[in-house]
N, C-alpha and C positions, 0 to 999 in steps of 0.2 A: 234692363234699367230698373232701378228700384223706384218705389212710389215716392213722390215728393212729400216732404213733411208739411203738415198743416201749420200755418203761422210763420212768423219770421224766423230766420236763422240767427243765432247769436253772432255778434261781431267776431270776426276771425275764423268762423266755422268754414269748413270746406263745403263748397257748393256741390249739391248732388248732380250727377250726370243728367242732362236733359237734352232734348232735341227741339229746335225751333225752325220754322219755315220762314225764310226771308223773302223780301219783296224782289230781290235780284236773283232768286234761285233758292237753293237749299235742297234738302234740309241741312241744318247746321247742328252738329253734335258737339257738345262741350268737350268731351274727351278727345275728339279729333283736333279741335282748336288748341287744347292744352298740349298736345303732342308737338305743335309747332312753336310753342313758347308760352310766356305769361299771357293771361287773359284778364282784361278789366271788364267787370259786369256793371252795368248801370240800368236800373229799373225806373223808367219814367212814370211818375204818378198819374199823369193824365191832365188834361186841361181843366181849369176851374176847380181844382182840388186844393185843400190846404197843405198838401205835402210838398 
């Protein structure tokens, strides 16, 4: 897996492959999920933030 870029990706850019550990198991690899079909990514900015 390549290093993740610093800063935001441009709109429409391909997301780099990454792995996340979920609360119901995991790990989840983006490449594995994409093999099953389209994936929608949403990044929650957090509570009490202006985003």
